[in-house]
C-alpha positions as CSV (number, residue, x, y, z in Angstrom):
1,X,-0.5,-0.3,0.0
2,X,1.4,3.5,-1.1
3,X,2.1,6.1,1.7
4,X,0.1,9.3,1.5
5,X,2.6,12.1,1.7
6,X,1.6,14.5,4.6
7,X,2.6,18.0,4.7
8,X,6.2,19.2,6.3
9,X,6.3,22.0,8.3
10,X,9.6,23.8,7.4
11,X,10.8,27.1,9.1
12,X,12.1,29.5,6.9
13,X,13.8,33.0,7.6
14,X,12.5,36.1,5.3
15,X,14.6,38.8,4.7
16,X,12.3,42.1,5.6
17,X,11.1,43.4,2.4
18,X,10.4,40.1,1.0
19,X,8.1,39.2,4.3
20,X,6.4,42.4,3.3
21,X,6.0,41.6,0.4
22,X,4.8,38.2,1.3
23,X,2.1,39.5,4.1
24,X,1.0,42.0,1.1
25,X,0.4,38.8,-1.3
26,X,-1.5,37.2,1.5
27,X,-3.7,40.1,2.6
28,X,-4.9,40.2,-1.1
29,X,-5.4,36.8,-1.8
30,X,-7.3,36.4,1.6
31,X,-5.0,33.3,3.0
32,X,-2.0,32.8,5.1
33,X,1.9,33.8,4.7
34,X,2.6,30.0,4.9
35,X,0.2,29.6,2.3
36,X,1.6,31.9,-0.2
37,X,5.2,30.9,0.7
38,X,4.4,27.0,-0.4
39,X,3.0,28.4,-3.8
40,X,5.8,30.5,-4.6
41,X,8.1,28.2,-3.6
42,X,5.8,25.1,-5.7
43,X,6.1,28.0,-8.8
44,X,9.7,28.5,-8.5
45,X,10.4,24.6,-8.9
46,X,8.0,24.2,-11.9
47,X,9.9,27.3,-13.5
48,X,13.2,25.5,-12.8
49,X,12.2,22.2,-14.2
50,X,11.1,24.0,-17.1
51,X,13.6,25.9,-18.1
52,X,16.0,22.7,-17.5
53,X,13.6,20.8,-20.3
54,X,14.3,24.1,-22.5
55,X,17.8,23.6,-22.1
56,X,18.3,20.5,-23.4
57,X,15.7,20.7,-26.2
58,X,17.7,23.9,-27.4
59,X,21.1,21.3,-26.9
60,X,19.1,18.6,-29.2
61,X,18.7,21.0,-31.9
62,X,22.2,22.3,-31.7
63,X,23.1,18.3,-31.9
64,X,21.0,18.1,-35.0
65,X,21.7,21.4,-36.6
66,X,23.5,21.2,-39.8
67,X,22.9,25.2,-40.3
68,X,25.3,27.5,-39.1
69,X,23.1,30.6,-38.5
70,X,20.9,28.6,-36.5
71,X,24.0,26.7,-34.8
72,X,24.9,30.2,-33.8
73,X,22.0,31.3,-32.7
74,X,21.2,28.4,-30.1
75,X,25.0,28.5,-28.9
76,X,24.0,32.1,-27.8
77,X,20.7,31.1,-26.3
78,X,22.5,28.5,-24.6
79,X,25.1,30.4,-23.5
80,X,22.5,33.6,-22.1
81,X,20.8,30.8,-20.3
82,X,23.9,29.4,-18.6
83,X,25.7,32.3,-17.6
84,X,23.2,35.3,-18.0
85,X,23.3,38.1,-20.6
């Protein structure tokens, strides 16, 4: 029988500026600051996975490309993703 995953309580320290923003979001959404933080973490994790998938998709396109112009553009985009602008 599979175990049901239960939420785990975590403690985080936020910079005062971030804490104010979280509280403001909680008020506007009529929810708790904990719920806002959990949603933001989940969204961030999903965004990180999407960025990883995008990176590998670009790498696959680069590996399969015979067009020097496209290769240059793909290399530039991969470099931006890796090292920033």
